[in-house]
C-alpha positions as CSV (number, residue, x, y, z in Angstrom):
1,M,46.3,-118.0,155.0
2,S,46.5,-119.5,151.6
3,S,46.6,-117.7,148.3
4,K,43.4,-119.5,147.7
5,A,41.3,-117.2,148.8
6,T,43.2,-115.3,147.4
7,V,40.4,-116.6,144.4
8,L,39.1,-114.4,142.8
9,G,39.4,-111.1,140.4
10,W,40.2,-113.4,140.7
11,I,38.0,-114.0,143.6
12,V,38.1,-114.2,146.4
13,V,35.2,-115.2,150.6
14,C,31.2,-114.8,154.4
15,A,28.9,-114.9,157.3
16,S,28.3,-117.8,159.5
17,A,27.7,-118.5,163.2
18,N,31.4,-119.5,163.3
19,V,32.6,-116.2,162.3
20,L,34.9,-115.7,165.2
21,A,37.6,-118.0,166.3
22,G,38.4,-117.6,169.9
23,Q,36.6,-115.5,172.6
24,A,36.9,-111.9,173.1
25,S,39.1,-110.8,176.2
26,N,40.0,-107.6,178.0
27,A,43.4,-108.9,179.0
28,P,46.3,-107.4,176.9
29,L,48.0,-109.3,174.4
30,P,51.3,-110.9,175.5
31,A,54.4,-109.0,174.3
32,L,55.6,-111.1,171.4
33,S,58.1,-110.4,168.7
34,A,57.1,-110.5,165.1
35,T,59.2,-113.8,164.7
36,E,57.4,-115.3,167.6
37,I,53.9,-114.4,166.2
38,A,54.8,-115.8,162.8
39,S,56.1,-119.0,164.3
40,R,52.8,-119.5,166.2
41,N,50.8,-118.7,163.3
42,A,52.8,-121.6,161.3
43,V,52.2,-124.1,164.1
44,A,48.4,-123.0,164.4
45,R,48.0,-123.6,160.6
46,G,49.4,-127.0,160.8
47,G,53.2,-126.6,160.9
48,L,55.9,-125.5,158.5
49,Q,57.0,-128.8,157.5
50,A,53.4,-130.0,156.7
51,W,52.8,-127.0,154.4
52,L,56.2,-127.4,152.6
53,K,54.7,-130.9,151.6
54,V,51.8,-129.2,149.8
55,Q,52.5,-128.7,146.2
56,T,48.9,-128.4,144.8
57,L,45.6,-127.3,146.2
58,S,41.9,-127.3,144.8
59,E,39.2,-125.3,146.5
60,S,35.6,-125.2,145.4
61,G,32.5,-123.3,146.6
62,T,30.4,-120.3,145.6
63,L,31.1,-116.6,145.3
64,T,28.7,-113.6,145.2
65,A,28.5,-111.6,141.9
66,G,26.4,-108.9,140.5
67,G,23.5,-106.9,142.1
68,D,22.5,-103.3,141.3
69,Q,23.9,-102.1,144.4
70,R,27.1,-103.6,144.0
71,R,29.3,-100.7,143.1
72,A,32.8,-102.3,143.1
73,A,34.2,-102.4,139.6
74,S,36.0,-105.2,137.9
75,P,39.7,-105.5,139.5
76,E,42.5,-105.7,137.0
77,V,44.0,-108.7,139.0
78,P,42.9,-111.8,137.4
79,G,43.1,-113.6,140.6
80,V,44.7,-114.7,143.3
81,K,43.4,-116.6,147.0
82,H,46.3,-116.3,149.6
83,P,44.4,-116.8,149.9
84,I,45.6,-114.9,149.1
85,A,43.4,-114.5,147.2
86,A,40.6,-113.5,146.0
87,K,37.9,-110.9,144.6
88,P,34.5,-111.8,143.1
89,M,33.7,-111.4,139.5
90,P,32.6,-108.0,138.3
91,A,29.0,-107.1,138.0
92,S,27.7,-107.5,134.6
93,P,24.5,-106.2,132.8
94,R,23.4,-109.9,132.9
95,L,23.6,-110.1,136.5
96,K,20.9,-107.5,137.7
97,Q,20.4,-109.4,141.0
98,E,23.2,-110.7,143.3
99,A,23.9,-114.2,142.5
100,R,26.0,-117.0,143.9
101,L,28.1,-118.7,141.4
102,P,30.0,-122.1,141.5
103,F,33.8,-121.8,141.4
104,V,36.8,-124.2,141.3
105,M,40.3,-122.8,141.9
106,E,43.4,-124.9,141.5
107,M,46.8,-123.9,142.6
108,Q,50.2,-125.5,142.0
109,R,53.7,-124.1,143.1
110,P,55.1,-121.8,142.3
111,R,52.3,-119.3,142.0
112,K,50.3,-121.2,139.3
113,V,46.7,-120.6,139.4
114,R,43.4,-121.6,137.4
115,L,40.1,-120.3,138.4
116,E,36.8,-121.4,136.8
117,V,33.4,-119.7,137.5
118,T,30.2,-120.9,135.9
119,F,27.1,-118.7,135.2
120,K,24.1,-119.9,133.3
121,G,25.9,-123.0,131.7
122,E,29.0,-120.9,130.6
123,N,32.2,-121.4,132.2
124,S,34.6,-118.5,132.6
125,V,38.4,-119.4,132.9
126,Q,41.4,-117.5,134.2
127,V,44.8,-119.1,134.2
128,Y,48.3,-117.9,135.3
129,D,51.3,-120.2,134.7
130,G,53.7,-118.4,137.0
131,T,54.8,-116.1,134.0
132,N,51.9,-115.8,131.5
133,G,48.3,-115.5,132.0
134,W,45.0,-115.9,129.9
135,K,41.2,-115.3,130.4
136,F,38.2,-116.7,128.7
137,R,35.1,-114.5,129.6
138,P,32.0,-115.6,127.8
139,F,29.8,-113.7,130.4
140,L,31.2,-110.5,128.9
141,N,30.2,-111.8,125.4
142,R,33.9,-112.5,124.5
143,S,34.4,-115.7,122.8
144,D,38.3,-115.6,122.4
145,V,40.9,-116.6,125.0
146,E,42.6,-113.3,125.8
147,P,46.2,-112.8,127.3
148,Y,46.6,-110.8,130.5
149,T,47.3,-107.2,130.4
150,Q,50.8,-106.0,131.4
151,N,49.1,-104.7,134.6
152,E,47.4,-108.0,135.2
153,L,50.6,-109.9,134.7
154,K,52.3,-107.5,137.2
155,L,49.7,-107.9,139.8
156,A,49.4,-111.6,139.5
157,S,53.3,-112.0,139.8
158,M,53.0,-110.1,143.2
159,Q,50.5,-112.7,144.5
160,P,51.8,-115.0,147.3
161,D,52.2,-118.9,146.7
162,L,49.5,-121.2,148.0
163,D,50.6,-121.2,151.5
164,G,50.4,-117.5,151.9
165,P,53.0,-114.7,152.3
166,L,53.8,-115.4,156.1
167,M,54.4,-119.1,155.9
168,N,58.1,-119.7,155.4
169,Y,58.5,-115.8,155.1
170,A,62.2,-115.7,155.5
171,A,63.1,-118.1,152.8
172,K,61.0,-116.0,150.5
173,G,63.0,-112.9,151.3
174,T,60.4,-111.2,153.4
175,R,61.0,-109.1,156.3
176,V,58.3,-109.1,159.0
177,E,57.7,-106.4,161.8
178,L,55.3,-105.8,164.5
179,D,53.2,-102.8,163.7
180,G,51.0,-102.6,166.8
181,T,47.9,-104.3,168.1
182,E,44.2,-103.8,167.0
183,K,40.8,-105.0,167.4
184,V,39.3,-107.1,164.4
185,D,35.6,-108.1,164.7
186,G,36.0,-107.5,168.4
187,Q,39.1,-109.7,168.8
188,D,42.6,-108.7,169.7
189,T,45.0,-109.2,167.0
190,Y,48.7,-108.5,166.2
191,K,49.2,-106.2,163.1
192,L,52.2,-107.3,161.1
193,K,54.0,-105.4,158.5
194,L,55.3,-107.6,155.6
195,T,58.1,-106.1,153.4
196,M,58.4,-108.5,150.3
197,K,61.6,-109.0,148.4
198,D,60.7,-106.7,145.8
199,G,59.8,-103.9,148.4
200,T,56.1,-104.3,148.3
201,V,54.6,-103.8,151.6
202,T,51.4,-105.5,153.0
203,H,49.8,-106.1,156.4
204,I,48.3,-109.2,158.1
205,W,46.3,-109.2,161.3
206,I,46.9,-112.4,163.5
207,N,44.3,-113.3,166.2
208,G,46.0,-113.1,169.6
209,S,44.1,-116.2,171.0
210,T,44.2,-118.7,167.9
211,F,47.2,-117.2,166.0
212,L,45.3,-117.7,162.8
213,E,44.8,-114.9,160.3
214,A,41.9,-112.6,161.1
215,K,42.3,-110.1,158.2
216,V,44.7,-109.3,155.4
217,E,45.3,-106.2,153.3
218,G,44.1,-106.7,149.8
219,Q,45.2,-105.2,146.5
220,P,43.6,-101.5,146.3
221,R,40.7,-101.4,143.9
222,K,40.2,-98.4,141.6
223,L,36.6,-97.1,141.6
224,D,35.4,-93.8,140.3
225,G,38.9,-92.7,139.2
226,R,40.3,-93.3,142.8
227,E,42.1,-96.2,144.4
228,H,40.4,-97.7,147.6
229,P,41.9,-99.7,150.3
230,V,40.6,-103.4,150.3
231,E,40.4,-105.5,153.4
232,I,39.9,-109.5,153.4
233,Y,38.7,-111.0,156.6
234,Y,39.2,-114.8,157.0
235,R,36.7,-116.8,159.1
236,D,35.4,-120.2,159.9
237,F,38.6,-122.1,160.0
238,H,38.5,-126.0,159.5
239,K,41.0,-128.5,159.6
240,V,41.8,-130.5,156.2
241,D,44.5,-133.1,156.4
242,G,45.9,-131.6,159.4
243,L,46.0,-128.1,158.0
244,E,43.7,-125.1,158.8
245,F,41.9,-123.3,156.1
246,P,39.4,-120.4,156.2
247,F,36.1,-121.5,154.7
248,L,34.7,-118.0,154.7
249,L,36.4,-114.9,153.3
250,E,34.8,-111.5,152.9
251,T,36.3,-108.7,150.8
252,R,35.4,-105.2,151.8
253,V,36.2,-102.2,149.7
254,L,36.7,-99.3,152.0
255,P,35.1,-95.7,151.3
256,L,37.3,-92.8,150.8
257,K,36.7,-89.2,152.1
258,P,34.2,-87.3,150.0
259,A,35.7,-84.7,147.6
260,S,33.5,-82.2,149.3
261,A,31.8,-81.8,152.6
262,K,28.4,-82.0,151.0
263,A,29.2,-85.1,148.9
264,P,27.9,-88.4,150.4
265,V,30.2,-91.2,151.4
266,Q,30.0,-93.9,149.0
267,T,29.8,-97.5,150.4
268,Y,30.3,-100.8,148.8
269,S,28.8,-104.2,149.3
270,A,31.0,-106.8,150.9
271,E,32.1,-109.5,148.5
272,Q,31.7,-113.1,149.8
273,V,33.4,-116.4,149.0
274,V,32.1,-119.7,150.7
275,I,34.5,-122.5,150.4
276,E,32.8,-125.9,150.5
277,R,35.5,-128.3,149.7
278,V,39.4,-128.1,149.9
279,D,41.6,-131.0,148.4
280,V,45.3,-131.1,149.5
281,N,47.8,-132.2,147.0
282,P,45.3,-133.5,144.3
283,K,46.8,-134.8,141.1
284,L,46.5,-131.8,138.6
285,A,47.6,-132.2,135.1
286,S,50.3,-129.6,134.0
287,S,47.9,-128.7,131.1
288,R,45.3,-127.3,133.5
289,F,47.8,-124.1,133.8
290,E,48.3,-123.8,130.2
291,K,46.6,-121.5,127.8
292,P,43.0,-122.6,127.5
293,Q,42.0,-123.9,124.1
294,G,38.8,-122.6,122.5
295,Q,35.6,-123.1,124.3
296,V,35.9,-124.3,127.9
297,A,33.4,-127.0,129.4
298,A,31.3,-126.0,132.4
299,I,32.4,-127.1,135.8
300,A,31.5,-130.7,136.3
301,P,28.6,-131.0,139.1
302,D,30.8,-133.4,141.3
303,K,33.6,-130.5,141.4
304,R,31.3,-128.1,142.9
């Protein structure tokens, strides 16, 4: 899993005939330790040494946004996948119907992310340089480059690097524990509990057949005054330069128990990102991760 996906409230990715990797089985999963599962995941994704050589990534595709039935509010995290992230742009009065918008997300170690999303010829840009962040959002009728809020900076600093939180976890000061097994999309998975260096806890579900990520726990989304759990599903893996990447991601905001027995359960539409192209170690100018200057040009057609 990479932070790419991690796009997107950055963004963030789904639906395809290739949704499931591996075949369902009634046989119990082998009894493996968390360390063994993490090691097999690294091998399945292309190998630790190969990932350590990746210094930059570029991903492009489309993401869903808008729609009258889309109740998910704008997340405060500007972005970032691993990944890992990634949540789609918030609904806007200008997006009455669900639309697919082109995006380009560029990442550079350590934790630098630039996300560009185009709507009706206008380009929205969000940049995090590892310490500071900025956003340019003409779709909200804002013509100035704005700094991240303190909460956005905090959340952005918690995002994993471009190879995700599980790859090379020990060197990152992360503790990994097995937290049981569960079915995800009908597949048997290992549920791993990751405790980061700063004490933050998250969970990742690893497919018991392919040892690739099946689901990750996203940042909670505050809707209607209450925080909702978020799940991000990883699907349709493809190999690029020997490394495995999910080309379909689906973010689901989970409903909460109604405040009263008579109140209906509020459901939320899934948010989708479709990755169309991944470039490993592209040459990215350092200025790409600096504060945007004034108006930003739309994404060039050949980068979509």
